[in-house]
C-alpha positions in Angstrom: 36.2 -159.7 73.3 39.4 -161.6 75.1 40.4 -160.9 78.6 43.6 -158.7 78.6 46.6 -160.0 81.1 49.7 -158.5 82.0 52.3 -160.9 83.0 54.8 -159.2 85.6 57.7 -161.3 85.7 61.8 -160.6 85.2 62.7 -164.4 84.1 62.6 -164.0 80.4 61.7 -168.1 80.0 58.9 -168.0 82.4 57.2 -164.6 81.3 57.8 -166.5 77.3 56.0 -169.6 78.3 53.3 -167.8 80.5 53.1 -165.2 77.3 53.2 -168.1 75.2 50.7 -170.4 76.8 47.9 -167.6 77.5 47.9 -166.0 74.1 47.5 -169.5 72.7 44.2 -170.0 75.0 43.0 -167.1 73.1 43.8 -164.3 76.0 45.4 -161.0 74.9 48.5 -160.4 76.6 51.5 -158.0 77.6 54.6 -158.8 79.7 56.8 -156.2 81.1 60.1 -157.1 83.9 60.2 -154.3 85.7 57.7 -153.4 88.7 58.2 -149.8 87.9 57.3 -150.2 84.4 54.3 -152.5 85.3 52.9 -149.5 87.5 53.2 -147.3 84.0 51.4 -149.0 82.0 48.4 -150.2 84.6 48.0 -146.5 85.3 48.1 -146.2 81.4 45.8 -149.5 80.2 43.6 -151.3 81.9 43.7 -155.2 82.6 41.4 -157.9 83.4 43.4 -159.7 85.1 47.7 -159.4 86.1 50.1 -162.2 86.7 52.5 -161.1 89.1 55.6 -162.1 90.7 57.1 -161.0 94.2 60.9 -160.5 93.8 60.7 -157.4 90.9 63.6 -154.8 90.1 61.9 -151.6 90.5 59.2 -152.0 93.2 58.2 -155.5 94.4 55.1 -157.7 94.2 54.0 -156.4 97.2 54.4 -153.2 96.9 52.6 -152.9 93.0 49.8 -155.1 94.8 49.0 -152.3 96.8 49.0 -149.7 93.8 46.6 -152.4 92.1 44.1 -151.7 94.7 42.5 -148.5 93.5 42.6 -149.6 89.7 40.1 -152.7 91.1 41.7 -155.5 88.8 42.7 -159.2 89.9 46.2 -160.2 90.6 47.5 -164.0 91.0 50.6 -164.1 92.9 53.0 -166.4 90.4 56.4 -166.8 92.4 59.6 -169.1 93.8 58.5 -167.5 97.3 56.7 -170.7 98.7 56.7 -170.8 102.1 53.4 -170.8 103.9 54.1 -167.2 105.8 54.4 -165.6 102.2 51.3 -167.4 101.0 49.2 -166.2 103.8 51.0 -162.8 103.3 50.3 -162.3 99.5 46.4 -163.5 100.4 46.1 -161.0 103.2 47.1 -158.1 101.1 44.5 -159.0 98.7 45.8 -161.2 95.8 42.9 -163.5 94.2 45.7 -166.5 94.1 49.0 -167.4 94.6 50.9 -170.3 92.4 54.4 -171.1 93.3 57.1 -172.1 90.7 57.4 -174.6 89.1 54.1 -174.8 87.8 52.1 -176.6 85.5 51.1 -174.2 82.8 47.8 -176.4 82.8 47.0 -175.0 86.3 47.7 -172.2 85.5 45.5 -171.9 82.5 42.6 -173.5 85.1 43.2 -170.6 88.1 43.2 -167.5 85.3 40.1 -169.2 83.8 38.8 -169.0 87.6 39.9 -166.1 89.0 38.2 -164.2 85.4 35.0 -165.8 85.9 34.7 -165.2 89.7 35.0 -161.1 88.4 33.2 -161.9 85.1 35.8 -160.5 83.1 35.1 -163.4 80.7 31.7 -162.2 80.0 30.7 -158.7 78.2 27.4 -159.7 79.2 25.5 -159.6 82.2 21.9 -160.9 82.2 19.5 -160.2 85.7 15.7 -160.6 85.2 14.5 -158.8 82.7 18.1 -156.6 82.3 21.3 -157.1 79.7 24.3 -155.1 80.6 27.0 -155.2 77.5 30.1 -154.5 78.9 31.7 -154.2 75.9 29.5 -151.6 74.5 28.6 -150.1 77.7 24.7 -150.6 77.1 22.1 -151.4 79.4 18.8 -153.1 78.1 15.5 -153.6 79.8 13.0 -155.7 77.8 15.0 -155.0 74.5 14.4 -151.6 75.7 17.8 -149.1 76.1 17.6 -147.6 79.3 19.7 -144.2 79.3 22.2 -144.5 83.0 24.5 -142.1 83.8 28.1 -143.4 84.2 28.2 -143.4 87.4 24.2 -145.0 87.4 26.0 -147.6 85.4 29.1 -148.6 87.6 26.5 -149.2 90.4 24.7 -151.5 88.5 27.3 -153.4 87.6 28.7 -153.5 91.4 25.1 -154.9 92.1 24.8 -157.3 89.6 27.9 -158.4 90.4 27.8 -159.0 93.8 23.6 -160.4 94.0 21.7 -161.3 97.5 24.6 -159.5 98.9 24.6 -156.0 101.4 26.6 -153.9 99.9 27.8 -150.9 102.4 27.9 -147.1 101.6 31.6 -146.8 102.2 31.9 -149.9 99.8 30.0 -148.3 96.6 31.4 -145.0 97.2 34.9 -146.8 97.2 34.4 -148.7 94.3 32.6 -146.5 92.3 34.1 -142.6 93.0 37.2 -144.4 93.4 37.9 -142.1 96.9 37.8 -142.1 100.5 34.4 -142.3 102.0 33.6 -139.0 104.2 30.2 -140.4 105.6 28.1 -137.9 103.6 25.6 -140.5 101.7 23.9 -138.8 99.8 25.8 -138.6 96.9 25.5 -142.6 96.8 21.4 -142.8 97.9 21.0 -140.4 94.9 22.7 -142.5 92.6 21.4 -145.3 93.9 17.7 -144.6 93.9 18.1 -142.7 90.4 19.2 -145.8 89.0 16.7 -148.4 90.7 14.0 -145.8 89.3 15.1 -146.1 85.4 15.0 -149.8 86.3 11.4 -150.1 88.1 13.6 -152.0 90.9 12.9 -150.3 93.7 11.8 -153.8 94.9 14.3 -155.4 94.0 16.9 -153.0 95.0 16.2 -152.7 98.9 17.8 -150.6 101.7 19.0 -152.3 104.6 19.1 -150.3 107.3 22.4 -148.5 108.6 23.7 -150.1 105.8 23.6 -149.7 102.4 21.3 -151.3 99.9 20.8 -155.1 98.3 19.7 -156.4 95.1 17.7 -159.4 95.5 17.7 -162.4 93.3 14.3 -163.6 94.1 11.7 -164.5 91.7 9.3 -163.0 94.2 10.2 -159.8 93.5 
């Protein structure tokens, strides 16, 4: 399934060029020229990537980037603001990449592909050990057998698969899966992780990390 990309750009010629180039490359694109309109679309739909100008009518790109954080949507700034301080600010605020105008369309396509690959947005299947997750069909199979997970268990599994060998703090798991601020009560996270790994028989693959959370170990020795 083609990745869905939102282009937020108020210069029509540039928006049209990006739209045509990405569409020709096989992506599904929408474009909008106002920050508030972009926020409405983002709330209504889910995108795999947002290409975001900084200087926009309505709310600017920095404000929109902050709004995007709760949706965990990757962002590439595409902007005329070429100063190093602007680039540093954009990246520190959470942008995944920063491309200045004028740009080469080939470079833009390469950066888009890199960010999508980083987030597994181009992949409809995630495979690890004996498990296959079809993110388009929202199914999990293990050795060819269907595994029934709740939505939260499914989302936790995806998070582990995207962060193999990385210790995930309970706070991060809660914020990514439940979408709210962590309150310090670990019982909800622990219960869902324990039930998910029991269903998969992954008690030795998803291991507790003392005073931190859990880690999915990518090793043939498990």
